[in-house]
All heavy atoms as TSV, in Angstrom:
chain	resi	resn	atom	element	x	y	z
A	1	MET	N	N	93.793	204.957	111.886
A	1	MET	CA	C	93.239	206.271	111.576
A	1	MET	C	C	91.744	206.152	111.172
A	1	MET	O	O	90.942	206.967	111.502
A	1	MET	CB	C	94.045	206.818	110.445
A	1	MET	CG	C	93.873	208.185	110.135
A	1	MET	SD	S	95.066	208.976	109.026
A	1	MET	CE	C	96.410	209.188	110.155
A	2	MET	N	N	91.409	205.117	110.435
A	2	MET	CA	C	90.050	204.874	109.977
A	2	MET	C	C	89.102	204.697	111.198
A	2	MET	O	O	87.989	205.305	111.278
A	2	MET	CB	C	90.037	203.679	109.070
A	2	MET	CG	C	88.604	203.207	108.686
A	2	MET	SD	S	88.663	201.823	107.434
A	2	MET	CE	C	88.877	200.459	108.540
A	3	VAL	N	N	89.589	203.841	112.196
A	3	VAL	CA	C	88.711	203.672	113.365
A	3	VAL	C	C	88.630	204.937	114.226
A	3	VAL	O	O	87.476	205.178	114.770
A	3	VAL	CB	C	89.301	202.414	114.138
A	3	VAL	CG1	C	88.629	202.218	115.477
A	3	VAL	CG2	C	89.265	201.210	113.294
A	4	ARG	N	N	89.637	205.665	114.376
A	4	ARG	CA	C	89.627	206.910	115.125
A	4	ARG	C	C	88.623	207.832	114.517
A	4	ARG	O	O	87.872	208.564	115.215
A	4	ARG	CB	C	91.033	207.571	115.212
A	4	ARG	CG	C	91.780	207.036	116.401
A	4	ARG	CD	C	93.069	207.808	116.498
A	4	ARG	NE	N	94.003	207.242	115.407
A	4	ARG	CZ	C	95.096	207.692	115.095
A	4	ARG	NH1	N	95.622	208.695	115.779
A	4	ARG	NH2	N	95.794	207.182	114.112
A	5	SER	N	N	88.628	207.934	113.184
A	5	SER	CA	C	87.723	208.903	112.546
A	5	SER	C	C	86.250	208.509	112.871
A	5	SER	O	O	85.421	209.211	113.056
A	5	SER	CB	C	87.895	208.922	111.004
A	5	SER	OG	O	89.148	209.507	110.730
A	6	GLY	N	N	85.994	207.147	112.737
A	6	GLY	CA	C	84.643	206.659	113.035
A	6	GLY	C	C	84.253	206.896	114.499
A	6	GLY	O	O	83.063	207.358	114.709
A	7	GLY	N	N	85.162	206.751	115.364
A	7	GLY	CA	C	84.926	207.081	116.845
A	7	GLY	C	C	84.489	208.445	117.030
A	7	GLY	O	O	83.646	208.770	117.937
A	8	GLY	N	N	84.985	209.410	116.289
A	8	GLY	CA	C	84.620	210.751	116.401
A	8	GLY	C	C	83.131	211.026	116.124
A	8	GLY	O	O	82.516	211.975	116.533
A	9	LEU	N	N	82.468	210.107	115.411
A	9	LEU	CA	C	81.046	210.219	115.063
A	9	LEU	C	C	80.099	209.890	116.161
A	9	LEU	O	O	78.997	210.400	116.198
A	9	LEU	CB	C	80.746	209.320	113.838
A	9	LEU	CG	C	81.396	209.733	112.498
A	9	LEU	CD1	C	81.153	208.706	111.533
A	9	LEU	CD2	C	80.883	211.084	112.004
A	10	TYR	N	N	80.619	209.001	117.077
A	10	TYR	CA	C	79.620	208.566	118.127
A	10	TYR	C	C	80.140	208.788	119.655
A	10	TYR	O	O	79.423	208.587	120.475
A	10	TYR	CB	C	79.305	207.090	118.001
A	10	TYR	CG	C	80.560	206.187	118.002
A	10	TYR	CD1	C	81.093	205.791	119.190
A	10	TYR	CD2	C	81.214	205.762	116.879
A	10	TYR	CE1	C	82.172	204.911	119.280
A	10	TYR	CE2	C	82.300	204.992	116.815
A	10	TYR	CZ	C	82.797	204.586	118.068
A	10	TYR	OH	O	83.890	203.685	118.114
A	11	ALA	N	N	81.395	209.260	119.725
A	11	ALA	CA	C	81.990	209.328	121.068
A	11	ALA	C	C	81.160	210.264	121.997
A	11	ALA	O	O	81.111	209.969	123.229
A	11	ALA	CB	C	83.431	209.888	121.006
A	12	ASP	N	N	80.499	211.235	121.533
A	12	ASP	CA	C	79.696	212.134	122.394
A	12	ASP	C	C	78.332	211.613	122.673
A	12	ASP	O	O	77.518	212.220	123.434
A	12	ASP	CB	C	79.598	213.568	121.796
A	12	ASP	CG	C	78.827	213.576	120.501
A	12	ASP	OD1	O	78.360	212.506	120.011
A	12	ASP	OD2	O	78.770	214.648	119.955
A	13	GLY	N	N	77.957	210.442	122.084
A	13	GLY	CA	C	76.695	209.815	122.328
A	13	GLY	C	C	75.487	210.482	121.574
A	13	GLY	O	O	74.376	210.051	121.796
A	14	ASN	N	N	75.800	211.261	120.590
A	14	ASN	CA	C	74.735	211.976	119.793
A	14	ASN	C	C	74.683	211.553	118.317
A	14	ASN	O	O	74.237	212.378	117.481
A	14	ASN	CB	C	74.887	213.544	119.947
A	14	ASN	CG	C	74.654	214.045	121.311
A	14	ASN	OD1	O	73.743	213.520	122.008
A	14	ASN	ND2	N	75.536	214.902	121.789
A	15	ALA	N	N	75.164	210.400	118.091
A	15	ALA	CA	C	75.282	209.970	116.636
A	15	ALA	C	C	73.857	209.812	116.068
A	15	ALA	O	O	72.904	209.384	116.789
A	15	ALA	CB	C	76.038	208.635	116.552
A	16	LYS	N	N	73.761	210.099	114.790
A	16	LYS	CA	C	72.463	209.892	114.010
A	16	LYS	C	C	72.781	209.147	112.721
A	16	LYS	O	O	73.865	209.415	112.236
A	16	LYS	CB	C	71.812	211.216	113.645
A	16	LYS	CG	C	71.385	212.059	114.974
A	16	LYS	CD	C	70.731	213.391	114.557
A	16	LYS	CE	C	71.647	214.431	113.985
A	16	LYS	NZ	N	72.750	214.871	114.758
A	17	PRO	N	N	71.922	208.265	112.280
A	17	PRO	CA	C	72.118	207.645	111.039
A	17	PRO	C	C	72.378	208.680	109.892
A	17	PRO	O	O	71.730	209.665	109.867
A	17	PRO	CB	C	70.867	206.787	110.753
A	17	PRO	CG	C	70.360	206.529	112.121
A	17	PRO	CD	C	70.657	207.759	112.911
A	18	GLY	N	N	73.373	208.491	109.116
A	18	GLY	CA	C	73.818	209.324	108.040
A	18	GLY	C	C	74.878	210.296	108.382
A	18	GLY	O	O	75.525	210.841	107.456
A	19	ASP	N	N	75.129	210.414	109.614
A	19	ASP	CA	C	76.359	211.155	110.090
A	19	ASP	C	C	77.584	210.527	109.403
A	19	ASP	O	O	77.685	209.264	109.464
A	19	ASP	CB	C	76.669	211.183	111.570
A	19	ASP	CG	C	75.640	212.054	112.350
A	19	ASP	OD1	O	74.861	212.780	111.655
A	19	ASP	OD2	O	75.529	211.970	113.528
A	20	ASP	N	N	78.439	211.244	108.851
A	20	ASP	CA	C	79.677	210.653	108.227
A	20	ASP	C	C	80.873	211.538	108.270
A	20	ASP	O	O	80.801	212.748	108.641
A	20	ASP	CB	C	79.414	210.276	106.734
A	20	ASP	CG	C	79.077	211.507	105.881
A	20	ASP	OD1	O	78.977	212.645	106.424
A	20	ASP	OD2	O	78.922	211.234	104.689
A	21	THR	N	N	81.989	211.051	107.889
A	21	THR	CA	C	83.314	211.719	107.855
A	21	THR	C	C	84.172	211.013	106.920
A	21	THR	O	O	84.005	209.855	106.617
A	21	THR	CB	C	83.948	211.833	109.304
A	21	THR	OG1	O	85.086	212.737	109.234
A	21	THR	CG2	C	84.479	210.513	109.829
A	22	ILE	N	N	85.186	211.831	106.360
A	22	ILE	CA	C	86.230	211.225	105.580
A	22	ILE	C	C	87.526	211.119	106.333
A	22	ILE	O	O	87.762	211.910	107.205
A	22	ILE	CB	C	86.297	211.863	104.131
A	22	ILE	CG1	C	86.583	213.348	104.383
A	22	ILE	CG2	C	84.971	211.704	103.401
A	22	ILE	CD1	C	86.896	214.096	103.045
A	23	TRP	N	N	88.382	210.345	105.862
A	23	TRP	CA	C	89.716	210.194	106.440
A	23	TRP	C	C	90.717	209.885	105.397
A	23	TRP	O	O	90.411	209.339	104.337
A	23	TRP	CB	C	89.822	209.151	107.494
A	23	TRP	CG	C	89.475	207.794	107.066
A	23	TRP	CD1	C	88.294	207.250	106.887
A	23	TRP	CD2	C	90.336	206.810	106.568
A	23	TRP	NE1	N	88.289	205.949	106.434
A	23	TRP	CE2	C	89.677	205.681	106.186
A	23	TRP	CE3	C	91.743	206.787	106.451
A	23	TRP	CZ2	C	90.261	204.561	105.663
A	23	TRP	CZ3	C	92.365	205.672	105.977
A	23	TRP	CH2	C	91.604	204.584	105.539
A	24	SER	N	N	92.016	210.053	105.666
A	24	SER	CA	C	93.135	209.693	104.763
A	24	SER	C	C	94.423	209.474	105.580
A	24	SER	O	O	94.574	210.180	106.624
A	24	SER	CB	C	93.325	210.691	103.632
A	24	SER	OG	O	93.761	211.867	104.098
A	25	ASN	N	N	95.191	208.664	104.988
A	25	ASN	CA	C	96.488	208.394	105.726
A	25	ASN	C	C	97.593	208.722	104.620
A	25	ASN	O	O	97.757	207.822	103.765
A	25	ASN	CB	C	96.641	207.061	106.299
A	25	ASN	CG	C	97.902	206.819	106.979
A	25	ASN	OD1	O	98.879	207.481	106.775
A	25	ASN	ND2	N	97.876	205.866	107.886
A	26	PRO	N	N	98.192	209.864	104.600
A	26	PRO	CA	C	99.155	210.155	103.569
A	26	PRO	C	C	100.411	209.234	103.586
A	26	PRO	O	O	100.991	209.036	102.568
A	26	PRO	CB	C	99.624	211.590	103.835
A	26	PRO	CG	C	98.854	212.037	105.043
A	26	PRO	CD	C	98.025	210.945	105.546
A	27	GLU	N	N	100.691	208.694	104.682
A	27	GLU	CA	C	101.815	207.753	104.741
A	27	GLU	C	C	101.645	206.481	104.024
A	27	GLU	O	O	102.516	205.946	103.379
A	27	GLU	CB	C	102.159	207.449	106.305
A	27	GLU	CG	C	102.756	208.589	106.979
A	27	GLU	CD	C	103.223	208.207	108.426
A	27	GLU	OE1	O	103.370	207.002	108.674
A	27	GLU	OE2	O	103.232	209.119	109.219
A	28	THR	N	N	100.340	205.938	104.124
A	28	THR	CA	C	100.136	204.632	103.376
A	28	THR	C	C	99.270	204.858	102.086
A	28	THR	O	O	99.192	203.874	101.375
A	28	THR	CB	C	99.261	203.777	104.302
A	28	THR	OG1	O	98.045	204.339	104.557
A	28	THR	CG2	C	100.017	203.548	105.642
A	29	GLY	N	N	98.711	206.055	101.883
A	29	GLY	CA	C	97.886	206.174	100.712
A	29	GLY	C	C	96.486	205.708	100.881
A	29	GLY	O	O	95.640	205.795	99.940
A	30	ALA	N	N	96.171	205.165	102.064
A	30	ALA	CA	C	94.783	204.674	102.358
A	30	ALA	C	C	93.909	205.792	102.589
A	30	ALA	O	O	94.256	206.845	103.186
A	30	ALA	CB	C	94.818	203.754	103.430
A	31	HIS	N	N	92.618	205.790	102.142
A	31	HIS	CA	C	91.684	206.757	102.364
A	31	HIS	C	C	90.207	206.130	102.235
A	31	HIS	O	O	90.026	205.129	101.726
A	31	HIS	CB	C	91.759	207.936	101.349
A	31	HIS	CG	C	91.614	207.489	99.960
A	31	HIS	ND1	N	92.616	206.921	99.213
A	31	HIS	CD2	C	90.566	207.691	99.124
A	31	HIS	CE1	C	92.153	206.681	97.978
A	31	HIS	NE2	N	90.959	207.108	97.947
A	32	GLY	N	N	89.336	206.934	102.831
A	32	GLY	CA	C	87.881	206.414	102.748
A	32	GLY	C	C	86.935	207.277	103.559
A	32	GLY	O	O	87.274	208.411	103.853
A	33	SER	N	N	85.807	206.592	103.903
A	33	SER	CA	C	84.804	207.367	104.640
A	33	SER	C	C	84.211	206.426	105.662
A	33	SER	O	O	84.358	205.178	105.556
A	33	SER	CB	C	83.703	207.915	103.698
A	33	SER	OG	O	82.998	206.753	103.106
A	34	VAL	N	N	83.515	207.021	106.642
A	34	VAL	CA	C	82.837	206.223	107.704
A	34	VAL	C	C	81.488	206.912	107.794
A	34	VAL	O	O	81.335	208.114	107.863
A	34	VAL	CB	C	83.626	206.313	109.007
A	34	VAL	CG1	C	82.871	205.380	110.128
A	34	VAL	CG2	C	85.049	205.997	108.935
A	35	GLU	N	N	80.400	206.050	107.845
A	35	GLU	CA	C	79.099	206.583	108.042
A	35	GLU	C	C	78.334	205.835	109.145
A	35	GLU	O	O	78.493	204.552	109.267
A	35	GLU	CB	C	78.255	206.400	106.783
A	35	GLU	CG	C	76.880	206.915	106.892
A	35	GLU	CD	C	76.104	206.827	105.457
A	35	GLU	OE1	O	76.636	206.571	104.536
A	35	GLU	OE2	O	74.899	206.926	105.600
A	36	VAL	N	N	77.582	206.494	109.939
A	36	VAL	CA	C	76.719	205.826	110.973
A	36	VAL	C	C	75.564	205.327	110.280
A	36	VAL	O	O	74.823	206.027	109.645
A	36	VAL	CB	C	76.206	206.875	112.001
A	36	VAL	CG1	C	75.326	206.232	112.973
A	36	VAL	CG2	C	77.375	207.477	112.747
A	37	SER	N	N	75.437	204.017	110.290
A	37	SER	CA	C	74.328	203.317	109.487
A	37	SER	C	C	73.117	203.070	110.434
A	37	SER	O	O	72.027	203.150	109.905
A	37	SER	CB	C	74.765	202.019	108.873
A	37	SER	OG	O	75.319	201.126	109.899
A	38	THR	N	N	73.342	202.809	111.748
A	38	THR	CA	C	72.269	202.601	112.640
A	38	THR	C	C	72.511	203.109	113.999
A	38	THR	O	O	73.690	203.215	114.387
A	38	THR	CB	C	71.870	201.116	112.788
A	38	THR	OG1	O	72.976	200.368	113.358
A	38	THR	CG2	C	71.444	200.421	111.444
A	39	VAL	N	N	71.539	203.506	114.747
A	39	VAL	CA	C	71.642	203.755	116.132
A	39	VAL	C	C	70.524	203.047	116.814
A	39	VAL	O	O	69.343	203.232	116.471
A	39	VAL	CB	C	71.665	205.273	116.402
A	39	VAL	CG1	C	71.592	205.580	117.905
A	39	VAL	CG2	C	72.653	206.051	115.615
A	40	SER	N	N	70.871	202.162	117.779
A	40	SER	CA	C	69.819	201.432	118.475
A	40	SER	C	C	70.223	201.341	120.001
A	40	SER	O	O	71.260	200.686	120.207
A	40	SER	CB	C	69.702	200.004	117.878
A	40	SER	OG	O	68.679	199.283	118.496
A	41	GLY	N	N	69.599	202.018	120.888
A	41	GLY	CA	C	69.904	201.931	122.255
A	41	GLY	C	C	71.218	202.554	122.510
A	41	GLY	O	O	71.459	203.742	122.023
A	42	ASN	N	N	72.142	201.754	123.116
A	42	ASN	CA	C	73.460	202.344	123.295
A	42	ASN	C	C	74.466	201.768	122.346
A	42	ASN	O	O	75.683	201.808	122.590
A	42	ASN	CB	C	73.940	201.931	124.751
A	42	ASN	CG	C	74.048	200.517	124.961
A	42	ASN	OD1	O	73.359	199.686	124.261
A	42	ASN	ND2	N	74.766	199.982	125.945
A	43	CYS	N	N	73.976	201.434	121.101
A	43	CYS	CA	C	74.909	200.898	120.107
A	43	CYS	C	C	74.770	201.674	118.844
A	43	CYS	O	O	73.641	202.206	118.508
A	43	CYS	CB	C	74.508	199.366	119.817
A	43	CYS	SG	S	74.773	198.319	121.189
A	44	VAL	N	N	75.881	201.717	118.058
A	44	VAL	CA	C	75.881	202.343	116.777
A	44	VAL	C	C	76.469	201.339	115.734
A	44	VAL	O	O	77.308	200.624	116.067
A	44	VAL	CB	C	76.734	203.663	116.687
A	44	VAL	CG1	C	76.104	204.751	117.536
A	44	VAL	CG2	C	78.115	203.523	117.090
A	45	GLY	N	N	75.892	201.369	114.589
A	45	GLY	CA	C	76.387	200.537	113.482
A	45	GLY	C	C	77.214	201.409	112.562
A	45	GLY	O	O	76.713	202.592	112.276
A	46	LEU	N	N	78.338	201.131	112.157
A	46	LEU	CA	C	79.255	201.944	111.274
A	46	LEU	C	C	79.534	201.250	109.980
A	46	LEU	O	O	79.752	200.102	109.971
A	46	LEU	CB	C	80.499	202.209	112.013
A	46	LEU	CG	C	80.380	202.960	113.348
A	46	LEU	CD1	C	81.717	202.876	114.089
A	46	LEU	CD2	C	79.966	204.364	113.083
A	47	SER	N	N	79.551	201.972	108.891
A	47	SER	CA	C	79.903	201.438	107.558
A	47	SER	C	C	81.200	202.179	107.134
A	47	SER	O	O	81.128	203.365	106.895
A	47	SER	CB	C	78.788	201.643	106.606
A	47	SER	OG	O	79.107	201.195	105.321
A	48	TYR	N	N	82.255	201.382	106.994
A	48	TYR	CA	C	83.499	201.935	106.528
A	48	TYR	C	C	83.679	201.555	104.980
A	48	TYR	O	O	83.554	200.423	104.651
A	48	TYR	CB	C	84.662	201.203	107.273
A	48	TYR	CG	C	84.662	201.591	108.786
A	48	TYR	CD1	C	84.056	200.797	109.634
A	48	TYR	CD2	C	85.381	202.609	109.200
A	48	TYR	CE1	C	84.058	201.048	110.965
A	48	TYR	CE2	C	85.421	203.006	110.524
A	48	TYR	CZ	C	84.813	202.171	111.373
A	48	TYR	OH	O	84.834	202.437	112.737
A	49	LYS	N	N	84.018	202.585	104.256
A	49	LYS	CA	C	84.417	202.387	102.796
A	49	LYS	C	C	85.808	202.866	102.598
A	49	LYS	O	O	86.046	203.998	102.960
A	49	LYS	CB	C	83.386	203.048	101.841
A	49	LYS	CG	C	81.956	202.437	101.940
A	49	LYS	CD	C	81.072	203.112	100.994
A	49	LYS	CE	C	79.659	202.485	101.150
A	49	LYS	NZ	N	78.675	203.140	100.414
A	50	PHE	N	N	86.724	202.104	102.074
A	50	PHE	CA	C	88.046	202.565	102.000
A	50	PHE	C	C	88.767	201.863	100.770
A	50	PHE	O	O	88.372	200.878	100.265
A	50	PHE	CB	C	88.761	202.304	103.246
A	50	PHE	CG	C	88.886	200.795	103.644
A	50	PHE	CD1	C	89.979	200.073	103.296
A	50	PHE	CD2	C	87.794	200.149	104.269
A	50	PHE	CE1	C	90.107	198.702	103.554
A	50	PHE	CE2	C	87.891	198.812	104.578
A	50	PHE	CZ	C	88.991	198.080	104.187
A	51	MET	N	N	89.904	202.528	100.412
A	51	MET	CA	C	90.808	202.018	99.406
A	51	MET	C	C	92.252	202.107	99.952
A	51	MET	O	O	92.542	203.002	100.730
A	51	MET	CB	C	90.694	202.798	98.142
A	51	MET	CG	C	89.336	202.828	97.415
A	51	MET	SD	S	89.155	203.975	96.129
A	51	MET	CE	C	90.361	203.344	95.030
A	52	THR	N	N	93.080	201.211	99.530
A	52	THR	CA	C	94.386	201.144	99.941
A	52	THR	C	C	95.326	201.279	98.674
A	52	THR	O	O	94.782	201.078	97.511
A	52	THR	CB	C	94.848	199.985	100.751
A	52	THR	OG1	O	94.717	198.815	99.856
A	52	THR	CG2	C	93.979	199.765	101.982
A	53	ARG	N	N	96.591	201.708	98.827
A	53	ARG	CA	C	97.475	201.731	97.606
A	53	ARG	C	C	97.626	200.384	96.978
A	53	ARG	O	O	97.656	200.227	95.799
A	53	ARG	CB	C	98.820	202.219	98.163
A	53	ARG	CG	C	99.597	202.811	97.022
A	53	ARG	CD	C	100.907	203.439	97.580
A	53	ARG	NE	N	100.690	204.778	97.965
A	53	ARG	CZ	C	101.387	205.321	98.986
A	53	ARG	NH1	N	102.339	204.725	99.576
A	53	ARG	NH2	N	101.064	206.517	99.363
A	54	ARG	N	N	97.661	199.298	97.821
A	54	ARG	CA	C	97.904	197.955	97.313
A	54	ARG	C	C	96.579	197.345	96.741
A	54	ARG	O	O	96.658	196.463	95.884
A	54	ARG	CB	C	98.440	197.041	98.400
A	54	ARG	CG	C	99.827	197.401	98.805
A	54	ARG	CD	C	100.501	196.352	99.516
A	54	ARG	NE	N	99.832	195.688	100.503
A	54	ARG	CZ	C	100.392	194.871	101.379
A	54	ARG	NH1	N	101.697	194.572	101.388
A	54	ARG	NH2	N	99.670	194.161	102.262
A	55	LYS	N	N	95.482	197.752	97.190
A	55	LYS	CA	C	94.143	197.243	96.696
A	55	LYS	C	C	93.256	198.489	96.352
A	55	LYS	O	O	92.442	198.849	97.280
A	55	LYS	CB	C	93.524	196.311	97.709
A	55	LYS	CG	C	94.323	195.082	98.022
A	55	LYS	CD	C	93.609	194.122	98.818
A	55	LYS	CE	C	94.395	192.882	98.964
A	55	LYS	NZ	N	93.797	191.830	99.793
A	56	PRO	N	N	93.461	199.005	95.167
A	56	PRO	CA	C	92.710	200.285	94.844
A	56	PRO	C	C	91.196	200.127	94.664
A	56	PRO	O	O	90.523	201.185	94.448
A	56	PRO	CB	C	93.383	200.736	93.595
A	56	PRO	CG	C	93.986	199.460	92.983
A	56	PRO	CD	C	94.223	198.591	94.123
A	57	GLN	N	N	90.662	199.010	94.781
A	57	GLN	CA	C	89.166	198.882	94.685
A	57	GLN	C	C	88.428	199.215	96.028
A	57	GLN	O	O	89.185	199.224	97.057
A	57	GLN	CB	C	88.665	197.531	94.213
A	57	GLN	CG	C	88.985	196.377	95.193
A	57	GLN	CD	C	90.291	195.721	95.007
A	57	GLN	OE1	O	91.211	196.279	94.494
A	57	GLN	NE2	N	90.411	194.542	95.418
A	58	ILE	N	N	87.202	199.669	95.979
A	58	ILE	CA	C	86.549	200.029	97.211
A	58	ILE	C	C	86.253	198.800	98.135
A	58	ILE	O	O	85.662	197.851	97.615
A	58	ILE	CB	C	85.253	200.843	96.949
A	58	ILE	CG1	C	85.595	202.112	96.280
A	58	ILE	CG2	C	84.395	201.070	98.228
A	58	ILE	CD1	C	84.355	202.912	95.689
A	59	HIS	N	N	86.593	198.801	99.275
A	59	HIS	CA	C	86.279	197.706	100.359
A	59	HIS	C	C	85.281	198.368	101.338
A	59	HIS	O	O	85.302	199.483	101.634
A	59	HIS	CB	C	87.572	197.388	101.082
A	59	HIS	CG	C	88.656	196.828	100.216
A	59	HIS	ND1	N	88.668	195.591	99.736
A	59	HIS	CD2	C	89.812	197.508	99.733
A	59	HIS	CE1	C	89.837	195.480	99.006
A	59	HIS	NE2	N	90.431	196.543	99.004
A	60	THR	N	N	84.310	197.461	101.778
A	60	THR	CA	C	83.403	197.905	102.758
A	60	THR	C	C	83.328	197.069	103.963
A	60	THR	O	O	83.499	195.725	103.831
A	60	THR	CB	C	81.952	197.856	102.096
A	60	THR	OG1	O	81.947	198.645	100.896
A	60	THR	CG2	C	80.902	198.341	103.127
A	61	VAL	N	N	83.353	197.616	105.157
A	61	VAL	CA	C	83.411	196.827	106.386
A	61	VAL	C	C	82.254	197.445	107.265
A	61	VAL	O	O	82.168	198.672	107.417
A	61	VAL	CB	C	84.814	196.967	107.098
A	61	VAL	CG1	C	84.657	196.212	108.476
A	61	VAL	CG2	C	85.880	196.329	106.219
A	62	GLN	N	N	81.487	196.617	107.895
A	62	GLN	CA	C	80.404	196.937	108.780
A	62	GLN	C	C	80.896	196.504	110.183
A	62	GLN	O	O	81.301	195.425	110.331
A	62	GLN	CB	C	79.035	196.214	108.420
A	62	GLN	CG	C	78.669	196.360	107.019
A	62	GLN	CD	C	78.056	197.809	106.707
A	62	GLN	OE1	O	77.443	198.339	107.709
A	62	GLN	NE2	N	78.096	198.245	105.579
A	63	THR	N	N	80.693	197.474	111.168
A	63	THR	CA	C	80.984	197.118	112.555
A	63	THR	C	C	79.936	197.694	113.403
A	63	THR	O	O	79.080	198.497	112.913
A	63	THR	CB	C	82.302	197.685	113.079
A	63	THR	OG1	O	82.358	199.142	113.039
A	63	THR	CG2	C	83.428	197.245	112.177
A	64	ARG	N	N	79.908	197.284	114.687
A	64	ARG	CA	C	78.933	197.810	115.562
A	64	ARG	C	C	79.673	198.015	116.958
A	64	ARG	O	O	80.514	197.223	117.397
A	64	ARG	CB	C	77.879	196.780	115.838
A	64	ARG	CG	C	76.534	197.381	116.470
A	64	ARG	CD	C	75.477	196.340	116.428
A	64	ARG	NE	N	75.322	196.212	117.814
A	64	ARG	CZ	C	74.744	195.087	118.451
A	64	ARG	NH1	N	74.286	194.146	117.737
A	64	ARG	NH2	N	74.532	195.103	119.759
A	65	ARG	N	N	79.457	199.132	117.525
A	65	ARG	CA	C	80.023	199.524	118.856
A	65	ARG	C	C	78.932	199.794	119.751
A	65	ARG	O	O	77.942	200.426	119.423
A	65	ARG	CB	C	81.015	200.626	118.704
A	65	ARG	CG	C	82.109	200.392	117.722
A	65	ARG	CD	C	83.451	200.790	118.252
A	65	ARG	NE	N	84.459	200.510	117.296
A	65	ARG	CZ	C	85.565	199.830	117.770
A	65	ARG	NH1	N	85.736	199.528	119.072
A	65	ARG	NH2	N	86.551	199.515	116.940
A	66	CYS	N	N	79.118	199.370	121.034
A	66	CYS	CA	C	78.118	199.618	122.087
A	66	CYS	C	C	78.815	200.183	123.331
A	66	CYS	O	O	79.904	199.897	123.656
A	66	CYS	CB	C	77.376	198.221	122.507
A	66	CYS	SG	S	76.417	197.580	121.153
A	67	LEU	N	N	78.094	201.166	123.924
A	67	LEU	CA	C	78.551	201.832	125.164
A	67	LEU	C	C	78.396	200.815	126.290
A	67	LEU	O	O	77.239	200.435	126.591
A	67	LEU	CB	C	77.844	203.132	125.356
A	67	LEU	CG	C	78.380	203.960	126.434
A	67	LEU	CD1	C	79.855	204.353	126.209
A	67	LEU	CD2	C	77.576	205.311	126.550
A	68	ASP	N	N	79.443	200.490	126.980
A	68	ASP	CA	C	79.461	199.509	128.120
A	68	ASP	C	C	80.189	200.031	129.277
A	68	ASP	O	O	81.426	200.190	129.130
A	68	ASP	CB	C	79.960	198.184	127.623
A	68	ASP	CG	C	80.082	197.159	128.675
A	68	ASP	OD1	O	79.191	197.117	129.608
A	68	ASP	OD2	O	81.010	196.308	128.632
A	69	ASN	N	N	79.516	200.461	130.266
A	69	ASN	CA	C	80.185	200.916	131.514
A	69	ASN	C	C	81.085	202.171	131.138
A	69	ASN	O	O	82.318	202.333	131.573
A	69	ASN	CB	C	81.033	199.949	132.254
A	69	ASN	CG	C	80.147	198.923	132.898
A	69	ASN	OD1	O	79.079	199.183	133.437
A	69	ASN	ND2	N	80.530	197.687	132.918
A	70	GLY	N	N	80.545	203.035	130.300
A	70	GLY	CA	C	81.295	204.296	130.014
A	70	GLY	C	C	82.416	204.140	128.810
A	70	GLY	O	O	83.060	205.097	128.475
A	71	GLN	N	N	82.586	202.985	128.311
A	71	GLN	CA	C	83.514	202.754	127.252
A	71	GLN	C	C	82.785	202.108	126.036
A	71	GLN	O	O	81.945	201.255	126.158
A	71	GLN	CB	C	84.556	201.844	127.629
A	71	GLN	CG	C	85.439	202.381	128.753
A	71	GLN	CD	C	86.769	201.753	128.849
A	71	GLN	OE1	O	87.207	201.037	127.953
A	71	GLN	NE2	N	87.478	201.997	129.903
A	72	TRP	N	N	83.216	202.633	124.792
A	72	TRP	CA	C	82.679	201.999	123.562
A	72	TRP	C	C	83.441	200.776	123.221
A	72	TRP	O	O	84.691	200.854	123.167
A	72	TRP	CB	C	82.859	203.085	122.427
A	72	TRP	CG	C	81.869	204.247	122.591
A	72	TRP	CD1	C	82.071	205.435	123.175
A	72	TRP	CD2	C	80.537	204.202	122.225
A	72	TRP	NE1	N	80.970	206.186	123.125
A	72	TRP	CE2	C	79.984	205.465	122.623
A	72	TRP	CE3	C	79.713	203.334	121.644
A	72	TRP	CZ2	C	78.699	205.795	122.253
A	72	TRP	CZ3	C	78.355	203.670	121.296
A	72	TRP	CH2	C	77.861	204.874	121.645
A	73	ARG	N	N	82.788	199.683	123.072
A	73	ARG	CA	C	83.350	198.390	122.735
A	73	ARG	C	C	82.901	197.793	121.490
A	73	ARG	O	O	81.693	197.981	121.164
A	73	ARG	CB	C	83.155	197.395	123.839
A	73	ARG	CG	C	83.657	197.987	125.191
A	73	ARG	CD	C	83.582	196.857	126.280
A	73	ARG	NE	N	83.847	197.393	127.629
A	73	ARG	CZ	C	85.010	197.642	128.133
A	73	ARG	NH1	N	86.102	197.497	127.369
A	73	ARG	NH2	N	85.084	198.124	129.319
A	74	LEU	N	N	83.708	197.130	120.739
A	74	LEU	CA	C	83.310	196.390	119.522
A	74	LEU	C	C	82.320	195.339	119.946
A	74	LEU	O	O	82.469	194.554	120.934
A	74	LEU	CB	C	84.558	195.734	118.944
A	74	LEU	CG	C	84.321	195.178	117.498
A	74	LEU	CD1	C	83.793	196.267	116.538
A	74	LEU	CD2	C	85.617	194.645	117.024
A	75	ALA	N	N	81.202	195.379	119.257
A	75	ALA	CA	C	80.098	194.371	119.505
A	75	ALA	C	C	79.998	193.283	118.488
A	75	ALA	O	O	80.375	193.541	117.360
A	75	ALA	CB	C	78.853	195.102	119.658
A	76	PRO	N	N	79.539	192.113	118.894
A	76	PRO	CA	C	79.404	190.980	117.979
A	76	PRO	C	C	78.339	191.240	116.896
A	76	PRO	O	O	77.396	192.003	117.142
A	76	PRO	CB	C	79.044	189.822	118.753
A	76	PRO	CG	C	78.696	190.297	120.048
A	76	PRO	CD	C	79.195	191.633	120.189
């Protein structure tokens, strides 16, 4: 659910730094936000902040996705 919410920010190719969305999963109690942190060429950097029921502190994960032959792929 978290990754799908993030995908909605860049799927159309018009992402801008600062674009964000929130998400929640009522089944698991997990919730958080996703923000576009960078846009460079055909790549976007994403910052995920989230909490889970089992670990109620805020966790942060940074990822980067790049458009490759019409598909967004996780980049190193």
